[in-house]
BAMIMAR-677179 format. One record per residue (C-alpha): x, y, z; residue number from 1; residue in one letter. Coordinates in steps of 0.25 Angstrom, whole numbers, padded with zeros to 4 digits, m for minus. Example, Ala and Ser with C-alpha at 12.3 -4.5 7.8 and 13.67 -1.06 7.14 Angstrom:
2
+-------+-------+-------+-----+------+
!    px !    py !    pz ! seq ! type !
+-------+-------+-------+-----+------+
!  0049 ! m0018 !  0031 !   1 !    a !
!  0055 ! m0004 !  0029 !   2 !    s !
+-------+-------+-------+-----+------+
! end
This chain:
446
+-------+-------+-------+-----+------+
!    px !    py !    pz ! seq ! type !
+-------+-------+-------+-----+------+
!  0000 !  0000 !  0000 !   1 !    m !
!  0005 !  0014 ! m0003 !   2 !    r !
!  0000 !  0021 !  0010 !   3 !    y !
! m0001 !  0014 !  0024 !   4 !    l !
! m0006 !  0023 !  0034 !   5 !    p !
! m0004 !  0020 !  0049 !   6 !    l !
! m0014 !  0026 !  0059 !   7 !    t !
! m0009 !  0031 !  0073 !   8 !    d !
! m0015 !  0018 !  0080 !   9 !    l !
! m0007 !  0009 !  0071 !  10 !    e !
!  0006 !  0017 !  0073 !  11 !    r !
!  0003 !  0016 !  0089 !  12 !    q !
!  0001 !  0001 !  0087 !  13 !    e !
!  0015 ! m0001 !  0079 !  14 !    m !
!  0022 !  0008 !  0090 !  15 !    l !
!  0016 !  0000 !  0102 !  16 !    a !
!  0020 ! m0013 !  0094 !  17 !    s !
!  0034 ! m0008 !  0094 !  18 !    l !
!  0033 ! m0004 !  0109 !  19 !    g !
!  0034 !  0012 !  0105 !  20 !    l !
!  0025 !  0024 !  0107 !  21 !    e !
!  0030 !  0033 !  0096 !  22 !    r !
!  0035 !  0032 !  0082 !  23 !    i !
!  0047 !  0040 !  0087 !  24 !    e !
!  0051 !  0029 !  0096 !  25 !    d !
!  0054 !  0021 !  0084 !  26 !    l !
!  0067 !  0031 !  0082 !  27 !    f !
!  0071 !  0032 !  0096 !  28 !    q !
!  0085 !  0025 !  0093 !  29 !    d !
!  0088 !  0036 !  0084 !  30 !    i !
!  0095 !  0048 !  0091 !  31 !    p !
!  0085 !  0060 !  0092 !  32 !    r !
!  0096 !  0070 !  0087 !  33 !    e !
!  0096 !  0064 !  0074 !  34 !    i !
!  0081 !  0064 !  0072 !  35 !    i !
!  0074 !  0076 !  0065 !  36 !    s !
!  0062 !  0082 !  0072 !  37 !    e !
!  0051 !  0088 !  0067 !  38 !    g !
!  0051 !  0083 !  0053 !  39 !    l !
!  0042 !  0091 !  0044 !  40 !    d !
!  0034 !  0079 !  0039 !  41 !    v !
!  0019 !  0081 !  0035 !  42 !    p !
!  0007 !  0073 !  0040 !  43 !    g !
!  0002 !  0060 !  0034 !  44 !    p !
! m0004 !  0061 !  0020 !  45 !    l !
! m0014 !  0053 !  0013 !  46 !    s !
! m0010 !  0044 !  0002 !  47 !    e !
! m0016 !  0054 ! m0009 !  48 !    a !
! m0010 !  0066 ! m0002 !  49 !    e !
!  0004 !  0059 ! m0001 !  50 !    l !
!  0004 !  0055 ! m0016 !  51 !    l !
!  0000 !  0070 ! m0019 !  52 !    r !
!  0012 !  0075 ! m0010 !  53 !    h !
!  0021 !  0066 ! m0017 !  54 !    f !
!  0016 !  0070 ! m0031 !  55 !    r !
!  0018 !  0085 ! m0027 !  56 !    e !
!  0033 !  0082 ! m0023 !  57 !    l !
!  0035 !  0074 ! m0036 !  58 !    a !
!  0030 !  0086 ! m0044 !  59 !    g !
!  0042 !  0094 ! m0038 !  60 !    k !
!  0052 !  0086 ! m0045 !  61 !    n !
!  0058 !  0088 ! m0059 !  62 !    k !
!  0054 !  0077 ! m0069 !  63 !    d !
!  0068 !  0071 ! m0073 !  64 !    a !
!  0062 !  0066 ! m0086 !  65 !    t !
!  0059 !  0081 ! m0090 !  66 !    q !
!  0073 !  0086 ! m0086 !  67 !    l !
!  0085 !  0085 ! m0096 !  68 !    v !
!  0097 !  0080 ! m0087 !  69 !    s !
!  0112 !  0083 ! m0088 !  70 !    f !
!  0114 !  0076 ! m0074 !  71 !    l !
!  0124 !  0065 ! m0073 !  72 !    g !
!  0135 !  0061 ! m0063 !  73 !    a !
!  0131 !  0047 ! m0062 !  74 !    g !
!  0116 !  0046 ! m0066 !  75 !    v !
!  0113 !  0049 ! m0081 !  76 !    y !
!  0101 !  0052 ! m0090 !  77 !    d !
!  0103 !  0042 ! m0101 !  78 !    h !
!  0091 !  0037 ! m0109 !  79 !    l !
!  0085 !  0024 ! m0104 !  80 !    i !
!  0079 !  0015 ! m0115 !  81 !    p !
!  0064 !  0013 ! m0110 !  82 !    s !
!  0065 ! m0003 ! m0112 !  83 !    i !
!  0074 ! m0003 ! m0099 !  84 !    i !
!  0063 !  0000 ! m0089 !  85 !    k !
!  0053 ! m0010 ! m0096 !  86 !    h !
!  0063 ! m0022 ! m0095 !  87 !    i !
!  0069 ! m0018 ! m0081 !  88 !    v !
!  0054 ! m0016 ! m0076 !  89 !    g !
!  0050 ! m0031 ! m0079 !  90 !    r !
!  0047 ! m0039 ! m0066 !  91 !    g !
!  0058 ! m0049 ! m0069 !  92 !    e !
!  0069 ! m0038 ! m0067 !  93 !    f !
!  0062 ! m0028 ! m0058 !  94 !    l !
!  0058 ! m0037 ! m0047 !  95 !    t !
!  0070 ! m0047 ! m0049 !  96 !    a !
!  0079 ! m0050 ! m0036 !  97 !    y !
!  0093 ! m0055 ! m0036 !  98 !    t !
!  0094 ! m0067 ! m0045 !  99 !    p !
!  0099 ! m0077 ! m0034 ! 100 !    y !
!  0091 ! m0089 ! m0041 ! 101 !    q !
!  0097 ! m0089 ! m0056 ! 102 !    p !
!  0087 ! m0099 ! m0060 ! 103 !    e !
!  0075 ! m0089 ! m0059 ! 104 !    i !
!  0083 ! m0076 ! m0062 ! 105 !    t !
!  0090 ! m0079 ! m0075 ! 106 !    q !
!  0084 ! m0066 ! m0081 ! 107 !    g !
!  0089 ! m0057 ! m0070 ! 108 !    v !
!  0103 ! m0064 ! m0071 ! 109 !    l !
!  0104 ! m0063 ! m0085 ! 110 !    q !
!  0100 ! m0048 ! m0086 ! 111 !    s !
!  0112 ! m0046 ! m0074 ! 112 !    i !
!  0121 ! m0054 ! m0082 ! 113 !    f !
!  0118 ! m0046 ! m0095 ! 114 !    e !
!  0121 ! m0033 ! m0087 ! 115 !    y !
!  0134 ! m0039 ! m0082 ! 116 !    q !
!  0137 ! m0042 ! m0096 ! 117 !    t !
!  0135 ! m0028 ! m0102 ! 118 !    m !
!  0142 ! m0021 ! m0090 ! 119 !    i !
!  0155 ! m0030 ! m0093 ! 120 !    c !
!  0154 ! m0026 ! m0109 ! 121 !    e !
!  0152 ! m0011 ! m0105 ! 122 !    l !
!  0164 ! m0011 ! m0096 ! 123 !    t !
!  0172 ! m0022 ! m0103 ! 124 !    a !
!  0174 ! m0029 ! m0089 ! 125 !    m !
!  0173 ! m0044 ! m0087 ! 126 !    e !
!  0163 ! m0045 ! m0076 ! 127 !    a !
!  0150 ! m0036 ! m0070 ! 128 !    s !
!  0142 ! m0038 ! m0058 ! 129 !    n !
!  0127 ! m0038 ! m0058 ! 130 !    a !
!  0127 ! m0022 ! m0055 ! 131 !    s !
!  0129 ! m0014 ! m0043 ! 132 !    m !
!  0121 ! m0003 ! m0035 ! 133 !    y !
!  0128 !  0009 ! m0042 ! 134 !    d !
!  0140 !  0014 ! m0049 ! 135 !    g !
!  0146 !  0021 ! m0036 ! 136 !    a !
!  0144 !  0008 ! m0027 ! 137 !    s !
!  0149 !  0000 ! m0038 ! 138 !    a !
!  0162 !  0008 ! m0039 ! 139 !    l !
!  0164 !  0007 ! m0024 ! 140 !    a !
!  0162 ! m0008 ! m0025 ! 141 !    e !
!  0173 ! m0008 ! m0036 ! 142 !    a !
!  0183 ! m0001 ! m0027 ! 143 !    c !
!  0180 ! m0011 ! m0015 ! 144 !    l !
!  0182 ! m0022 ! m0025 ! 145 !    m !
!  0195 ! m0017 ! m0030 ! 146 !    s !
!  0200 ! m0016 ! m0016 ! 147 !    c !
!  0196 ! m0031 ! m0014 ! 148 !    a !
!  0203 ! m0035 ! m0027 ! 149 !    a !
!  0216 ! m0027 ! m0024 ! 150 !    t !
!  0216 ! m0029 ! m0009 ! 151 !    r !
!  0218 ! m0013 ! m0008 ! 152 !    r !
!  0211 ! m0003 ! m0001 ! 153 !    e !
!  0212 !  0010 ! m0009 ! 154 !    l !
!  0204 !  0015 ! m0021 ! 155 !    v !
!  0207 !  0026 ! m0030 ! 156 !    i !
!  0195 !  0034 ! m0035 ! 157 !    l !
!  0195 !  0046 ! m0044 ! 158 !    p !
!  0191 !  0059 ! m0040 ! 159 !    a !
!  0183 !  0060 ! m0053 ! 160 !    t !
!  0174 !  0049 ! m0048 ! 161 !    l !
!  0159 !  0053 ! m0046 ! 162 !    h !
!  0160 !  0059 ! m0032 ! 163 !    p !
!  0147 !  0051 ! m0028 ! 164 !    e !
!  0154 !  0038 ! m0032 ! 165 !    w !
!  0166 !  0043 ! m0024 ! 166 !    q !
!  0157 !  0043 ! m0012 ! 167 !    e !
!  0152 !  0029 ! m0014 ! 168 !    v !
!  0166 !  0024 ! m0015 ! 169 !    v !
!  0171 !  0030 ! m0004 ! 170 !    r !
!  0160 !  0026 !  0004 ! 171 !    l !
!  0162 !  0012 !  0000 ! 172 !    y !
!  0176 !  0012 !  0002 ! 173 !    l !
!  0178 !  0020 !  0015 ! 174 !    e !
!  0171 !  0009 !  0023 ! 175 !    n !
!  0181 ! m0002 !  0017 ! 176 !    q !
!  0193 !  0006 !  0021 ! 177 !    d !
!  0197 !  0008 !  0006 ! 178 !    v !
!  0204 !  0021 !  0004 ! 179 !    s !
!  0201 !  0030 ! m0008 ! 180 !    i !
!  0211 !  0039 ! m0016 ! 181 !    v !
!  0206 !  0049 ! m0026 ! 182 !    y !
!  0212 !  0052 ! m0040 ! 183 !    m !
!  0211 !  0067 ! m0042 ! 184 !    p !
!  0204 !  0074 ! m0053 ! 185 !    q !
!  0211 !  0081 ! m0064 ! 186 !    d !
!  0205 !  0095 ! m0064 ! 187 !    g !
!  0207 !  0098 ! m0079 ! 188 !    q !
!  0202 !  0084 ! m0085 ! 189 !    t !
!  0192 !  0081 ! m0073 ! 190 !    g !
!  0198 !  0066 ! m0073 ! 191 !    t !
!  0208 !  0059 ! m0064 ! 192 !    v !
!  0221 !  0067 ! m0063 ! 193 !    d !
!  0230 !  0057 ! m0069 ! 194 !    l !
!  0242 !  0065 ! m0065 ! 195 !    s !
!  0240 !  0062 ! m0051 ! 196 !    r !
!  0239 !  0047 ! m0052 ! 197 !    l !
!  0253 !  0045 ! m0045 ! 198 !    e !
!  0247 !  0051 ! m0032 ! 199 !    e !
!  0238 !  0039 ! m0031 ! 200 !    l !
!  0241 !  0026 ! m0023 ! 201 !    p !
!  0239 !  0017 ! m0035 ! 202 !    w !
!  0247 !  0005 ! m0028 ! 203 !    a !
!  0237 !  0005 ! m0017 ! 204 !    e !
!  0224 !  0006 ! m0024 ! 205 !    a !
!  0213 ! m0005 ! m0026 ! 206 !    a !
!  0208 !  0003 ! m0038 ! 207 !    c !
!  0206 !  0016 ! m0045 ! 208 !    v !
!  0192 !  0020 ! m0049 ! 209 !    v !
!  0190 !  0028 ! m0062 ! 210 !    v !
!  0176 !  0034 ! m0066 ! 211 !    q !
!  0174 !  0034 ! m0081 ! 212 !    q !
!  0169 !  0044 ! m0084 ! 213 !    p !
!  0171 !  0051 ! m0071 ! 214 !    n !
!  0162 !  0060 ! m0064 ! 215 !    f !
!  0164 !  0072 ! m0072 ! 216 !    f !
!  0161 !  0063 ! m0085 ! 217 !    g !
!  0176 !  0063 ! m0089 ! 218 !    l !
!  0184 !  0052 ! m0094 ! 219 !    l !
!  0196 !  0047 ! m0085 ! 220 !    e !
!  0209 !  0042 ! m0090 ! 221 !    n !
!  0207 !  0027 ! m0085 ! 222 !    v !
!  0219 !  0021 ! m0092 ! 223 !    n !
!  0228 !  0029 ! m0083 ! 224 !    a !
!  0221 !  0024 ! m0070 ! 225 !    l !
!  0220 !  0010 ! m0075 ! 226 !    e !
!  0235 !  0009 ! m0077 ! 227 !    g !
!  0239 !  0015 ! m0064 ! 228 !    r !
!  0229 !  0006 ! m0055 ! 229 !    i !
!  0232 ! m0007 ! m0062 ! 230 !    h !
!  0247 ! m0005 ! m0061 ! 231 !    e !
!  0245 ! m0004 ! m0046 ! 232 !    n !
!  0236 ! m0017 ! m0044 ! 233 !    g !
!  0223 ! m0009 ! m0043 ! 234 !    g !
!  0211 ! m0010 ! m0050 ! 235 !    l !
!  0204 !  0000 ! m0060 ! 236 !    l !
!  0189 !  0003 ! m0057 ! 237 !    v !
!  0181 !  0011 ! m0066 ! 238 !    m !
!  0168 !  0018 ! m0064 ! 239 !    a !
!  0162 !  0020 ! m0078 ! 240 !    v !
!  0150 !  0026 ! m0084 ! 241 !    d !
!  0143 !  0015 ! m0092 ! 242 !    p !
!  0138 !  0024 ! m0103 ! 243 !    i !
!  0152 !  0029 ! m0105 ! 244 !    s !
!  0156 !  0015 ! m0109 ! 245 !    l !
!  0149 !  0015 ! m0121 ! 246 !    s !
!  0160 !  0024 ! m0127 ! 247 !    l !
!  0172 !  0023 ! m0118 ! 248 !    l !
!  0181 !  0011 ! m0117 ! 249 !    k !
!  0176 !  0001 ! m0106 ! 250 !    p !
!  0183 !  0000 ! m0093 ! 251 !    p !
!  0188 ! m0014 ! m0095 ! 252 !    g !
!  0196 ! m0010 ! m0107 ! 253 !    e !
!  0202 !  0001 ! m0098 ! 254 !    l !
!  0207 ! m0010 ! m0087 ! 255 !    g !
!  0196 ! m0008 ! m0077 ! 256 !    a !
!  0195 ! m0019 ! m0067 ! 257 !    d !
!  0182 ! m0014 ! m0061 ! 258 !    i !
!  0171 ! m0006 ! m0068 ! 259 !    v !
!  0158 !  0000 ! m0062 ! 260 !    v !
!  0149 !  0011 ! m0065 ! 261 !    g !
!  0134 !  0015 ! m0063 ! 262 !    d !
!  0124 !  0011 ! m0073 ! 263 !    g !
!  0114 !  0021 ! m0072 ! 264 !    q !
!  0116 !  0026 ! m0086 ! 265 !    s !
!  0113 !  0012 ! m0091 ! 266 !    l !
!  0098 !  0013 ! m0092 ! 267 !    g !
!  0095 !  0018 ! m0078 ! 268 !    q !
!  0086 !  0029 ! m0075 ! 269 !    a !
!  0092 !  0041 ! m0067 ! 270 !    m !
!  0082 !  0039 ! m0055 ! 271 !    g !
!  0088 !  0049 ! m0046 ! 272 !    f !
!  0101 !  0042 ! m0046 ! 273 !    g !
!  0097 !  0028 ! m0046 ! 274 !    g !
!  0096 !  0016 ! m0046 ! 275 !    p !
!  0106 !  0011 ! m0056 ! 276 !    a !
!  0116 !  0001 ! m0054 ! 277 !    f !
!  0131 !  0000 ! m0054 ! 278 !    g !
!  0140 ! m0009 ! m0064 ! 279 !    f !
!  0152 ! m0016 ! m0059 ! 280 !    f !
!  0162 ! m0024 ! m0068 ! 281 !    a !
!  0175 ! m0030 ! m0067 ! 282 !    t !
!  0185 ! m0040 ! m0072 ! 283 !    t !
!  0184 ! m0055 ! m0070 ! 284 !    d !
!  0196 ! m0055 ! m0061 ! 285 !    r !
!  0188 ! m0047 ! m0051 ! 286 !    l !
!  0174 ! m0052 ! m0053 ! 287 !    i !
!  0174 ! m0060 ! m0040 ! 288 !    r !
!  0176 ! m0047 ! m0032 ! 289 !    r !
!  0165 ! m0038 ! m0040 ! 290 !    m !
!  0153 ! m0035 ! m0030 ! 291 !    p !
!  0139 ! m0039 ! m0033 ! 292 !    g !
!  0134 ! m0051 ! m0041 ! 293 !    r !
!  0137 ! m0056 ! m0055 ! 294 !    v !
!  0128 ! m0064 ! m0064 ! 295 !    v !
!  0135 ! m0075 ! m0072 ! 296 !    g !
!  0131 ! m0083 ! m0084 ! 297 !    e !
!  0130 ! m0099 ! m0084 ! 298 !    t !
!  0122 ! m0110 ! m0089 ! 299 !    v !
!  0111 ! m0119 ! m0082 ! 300 !    d !
!  0110 ! m0133 ! m0081 ! 301 !    a !
!  0105 ! m0134 ! m0095 ! 302 !    e !
!  0116 ! m0126 ! m0100 ! 303 !    g !
!  0108 ! m0113 ! m0102 ! 304 !    r !
!  0113 ! m0099 ! m0100 ! 305 !    r !
!  0110 ! m0095 ! m0086 ! 306 !    a !
!  0113 ! m0084 ! m0077 ! 307 !    f !
!  0118 ! m0084 ! m0062 ! 308 !    v !
!  0124 ! m0075 ! m0051 ! 309 !    l !
!  0138 ! m0079 ! m0053 ! 310 !    t !
!  0145 ! m0070 ! m0043 ! 311 !    l !
!  0139 ! m0065 ! m0031 ! 312 !    q !
!  0150 ! m0059 ! m0022 ! 313 !    t !
!  0141 ! m0053 ! m0012 ! 314 !    r !
!  0139 ! m0054 !  0003 ! 315 !    e !
!  0125 ! m0057 !  0001 ! 316 !    q !
!  0130 ! m0071 ! m0004 ! 317 !    h !
!  0140 ! m0081 !  0002 ! 318 !    i !
!  0151 ! m0071 !  0000 ! 319 !    r !
!  0146 ! m0064 !  0012 ! 320 !    r !
!  0159 ! m0057 !  0019 ! 321 !    e !
!  0167 ! m0061 !  0006 ! 322 !    k !
!  0158 ! m0052 ! m0003 ! 323 !    a !
!  0164 ! m0043 ! m0013 ! 324 !    t !
!  0154 ! m0033 ! m0009 ! 325 !    s !
!  0141 ! m0030 ! m0001 ! 326 !    n !
!  0134 ! m0026 ! m0015 ! 327 !    i !
!  0123 ! m0037 ! m0014 ! 328 !    c !
!  0115 ! m0032 ! m0026 ! 329 !    s !
!  0114 ! m0027 ! m0040 ! 330 !    n !
!  0105 ! m0017 ! m0048 ! 331 !    q !
!  0099 ! m0028 ! m0057 ! 332 !    a !
!  0088 ! m0020 ! m0062 ! 333 !    l !
!  0096 ! m0008 ! m0065 ! 334 !    n !
!  0108 ! m0016 ! m0071 ! 335 !    a !
!  0096 ! m0023 ! m0080 ! 336 !    l !
!  0092 ! m0009 ! m0085 ! 337 !    a !
!  0106 ! m0007 ! m0089 ! 338 !    a !
!  0107 ! m0020 ! m0097 ! 339 !    t !
!  0095 ! m0017 ! m0105 ! 340 !    i !
!  0100 ! m0002 ! m0107 ! 341 !    y !
!  0112 ! m0008 ! m0113 ! 342 !    l !
!  0105 ! m0019 ! m0121 ! 343 !    s !
!  0096 ! m0009 ! m0127 ! 344 !    v !
!  0106 !  0001 ! m0131 ! 345 !    l !
!  0116 ! m0008 ! m0136 ! 346 !    g !
!  0130 ! m0005 ! m0139 ! 347 !    k !
!  0128 !  0005 ! m0149 ! 348 !    q !
!  0117 !  0012 ! m0141 ! 349 !    g !
!  0125 !  0012 ! m0128 ! 350 !    f !
!  0136 !  0019 ! m0136 ! 351 !    r !
!  0127 !  0029 ! m0141 ! 352 !    d !
!  0122 !  0033 ! m0127 ! 353 !    v !
!  0137 !  0035 ! m0123 ! 354 !    g !
!  0140 !  0042 ! m0136 ! 355 !    y !
!  0128 !  0052 ! m0135 ! 356 !    q !
!  0131 !  0055 ! m0120 ! 357 !    s !
!  0145 !  0058 ! m0123 ! 358 !    l !
!  0142 !  0067 ! m0135 ! 359 !    q !
!  0130 !  0074 ! m0129 ! 360 !    k !
!  0138 !  0077 ! m0116 ! 361 !    a !
!  0149 !  0084 ! m0125 ! 362 !    h !
!  0140 !  0092 ! m0132 ! 363 !    y !
!  0133 !  0098 ! m0119 ! 364 !    m !
!  0147 !  0100 ! m0113 ! 365 !    k !
!  0151 !  0108 ! m0125 ! 366 !    q !
!  0138 !  0116 ! m0125 ! 367 !    r !
!  0139 !  0119 ! m0110 ! 368 !    l !
!  0153 !  0124 ! m0112 ! 369 !    l !
!  0147 !  0134 ! m0122 ! 370 !    e !
!  0142 !  0140 ! m0110 ! 371 !    l !
!  0148 !  0153 ! m0103 ! 372 !    p !
!  0155 !  0149 ! m0090 ! 373 !    g !
!  0155 !  0134 ! m0092 ! 374 !    l !
!  0167 !  0125 ! m0094 ! 375 !    s !
!  0173 !  0111 ! m0094 ! 376 !    s !
!  0180 !  0108 ! m0082 ! 377 !    p !
!  0187 !  0095 ! m0087 ! 378 !    f !
!  0194 !  0092 ! m0099 ! 379 !    s !
!  0193 !  0076 ! m0100 ! 380 !    a !
!  0183 !  0070 ! m0109 ! 381 !    p !
!  0169 !  0067 ! m0104 ! 382 !    s !
!  0158 !  0057 ! m0107 ! 383 !    f !
!  0144 !  0060 ! m0103 ! 384 !    r !
!  0146 !  0070 ! m0092 ! 385 !    e !
!  0154 !  0083 ! m0090 ! 386 !    f !
!  0157 !  0094 ! m0081 ! 387 !    a !
!  0155 !  0108 ! m0084 ! 388 !    i !
!  0161 !  0120 ! m0075 ! 389 !    r !
!  0154 !  0133 ! m0073 ! 390 !    g !
!  0152 !  0144 ! m0062 ! 391 !    a !
!  0138 !  0139 ! m0061 ! 392 !    v !
!  0129 !  0135 ! m0049 ! 393 !    d !
!  0127 !  0121 ! m0056 ! 394 !    w !
!  0116 !  0116 ! m0045 ! 395 !    a !
!  0107 !  0130 ! m0047 ! 396 !    e !
!  0109 !  0129 ! m0062 ! 397 !    m !
!  0104 !  0115 ! m0062 ! 398 !    n !
!  0091 !  0120 ! m0054 ! 399 !    r !
!  0089 !  0130 ! m0065 ! 400 !    r !
!  0091 !  0121 ! m0076 ! 401 !    l !
!  0079 !  0112 ! m0071 ! 402 !    l !
!  0070 !  0123 ! m0075 ! 403 !    d !
!  0075 !  0120 ! m0089 ! 404 !    y !
!  0073 !  0105 ! m0088 ! 405 !    g !
!  0088 !  0101 ! m0086 ! 406 !    f !
!  0095 !  0094 ! m0076 ! 407 !    l !
!  0109 !  0100 ! m0076 ! 408 !    g !
!  0123 !  0095 ! m0074 ! 409 !    g !
!  0127 !  0090 ! m0059 ! 410 !    l !
!  0134 !  0102 ! m0051 ! 411 !    p !
!  0146 !  0097 ! m0046 ! 412 !    l !
!  0148 !  0107 ! m0035 ! 413 !    g !
!  0145 !  0095 ! m0024 ! 414 !    k !
!  0156 !  0087 ! m0031 ! 415 !    f !
!  0167 !  0099 ! m0028 ! 416 !    g !
!  0165 !  0106 ! m0042 ! 417 !    h !
!  0156 !  0118 ! m0040 ! 418 !    p !
!  0157 !  0123 ! m0055 ! 419 !    e !
!  0155 !  0110 ! m0061 ! 420 !    l !
!  0142 !  0102 ! m0066 ! 421 !    a !
!  0142 !  0089 ! m0072 ! 422 !    l !
!  0133 !  0087 ! m0084 ! 423 !    f !
!  0129 !  0073 ! m0091 ! 424 !    s !
!  0124 !  0071 ! m0105 ! 425 !    v !
!  0118 !  0058 ! m0109 ! 426 !    t !
!  0112 !  0053 ! m0122 ! 427 !    e !
!  0098 !  0057 ! m0117 ! 428 !    a !
!  0101 !  0071 ! m0119 ! 429 !    r !
!  0098 !  0078 ! m0132 ! 430 !    t !
!  0106 !  0089 ! m0139 ! 431 !    k !
!  0094 !  0099 ! m0137 ! 432 !    e !
!  0093 !  0096 ! m0122 ! 433 !    e !
!  0108 !  0099 ! m0120 ! 434 !    i !
!  0107 !  0111 ! m0129 ! 435 !    d !
!  0094 !  0116 ! m0120 ! 436 !    a !
!  0102 !  0113 ! m0107 ! 437 !    f !
!  0114 !  0121 ! m0112 ! 438 !    v !
!  0105 !  0132 ! m0116 ! 439 !    g !
!  0098 !  0132 ! m0102 ! 440 !    a !
!  0111 !  0132 ! m0095 ! 441 !    l !
!  0116 !  0144 ! m0103 ! 442 !    r !
!  0105 !  0152 ! m0100 ! 443 !    g !
!  0106 !  0149 ! m0085 ! 444 !    l !
!  0121 !  0151 ! m0084 ! 445 !    i !
!  0121 !  0166 ! m0092 ! 446 !    s !
+-------+-------+-------+-----+------+
! end
């Protein structure tokens, strides 16, 4: 039922059964100094009044489908084929639980197996797990996996890594007594400062992390870092944007040992930042240290193709304290959506998404640089995102752009760059939308 009212008499009966006199007695173990007094909470509403109230609140929101978005920084407004929601909405997938019994879950197991195969093809790695919670936690798990594989307790992170991903990794590692050393950013290129690599403790590092493209949308020099870490016995961990792999050389061909990323751009709705999924791939040599579960292909008693959970190095199973991670689930439905997305687009369609994103982003960057007072802060090549510098209150500018139907770029003031904003352009944007945005911004700046 949508609405379950309780009378005062029923409340008193419930309290009496608990041996209490007042509802406040339920919270008597909480220190009084941390309890807020006098909350301005209105009285009870009927069902009709409550529905009306929430409709009024919802009416104050901007309809995201009516706004043209140039926001990015981890969540991107890519086109999503309508077929995806129809397939993932089927009961066989939507309500399916963990496929512990392969004899009755072949469909779910096969969909995960196909997902793993596609991730391996995208990344040029040898093994993939069944997906993880998100890209940030996948990267943290990759760092811990590197420490376990190398028996070292130090990780090198780039200052150009997404700041929020840095926070997640730091939270994971500090509770495992793993130290972090940062590679500084080159103020001119916007990428890792290669001139200062000698300052870093490579011989002690379990891994070096490279985000490609980095937080500012710029392409890092992976080869320089790959050679340095492997010469010293560590591992190369790459955090990649899957759409960029439609054009860039895959991590496996660059010498990566572990590849992670966030799959939101692969057919997932933006959804206020989630849910999406994280992907995780590695080499055969490291597969048994990989967190999560892995679906494998086999044959049944009659020789027919079949699928099973091959590796489950989780505490939930017999591994217990020997588990590689406390990750005990995967984002199966979101991973399925990504599998459908890649299948529907095909190789050429997937490449077209990356190519259009690249070209349109560069077109918009050129148009913005025509505006007075705006400049490009970095010289390194970019992919789908780029930063723009200007003596502009970017947060206030975004509020004013809403009146024109635009979601502007991400103000980077809270990340220590008050004059910068980060813009993202996907294949979903049109030339007319880009030109209209530049025109609106021109009018607001001048």
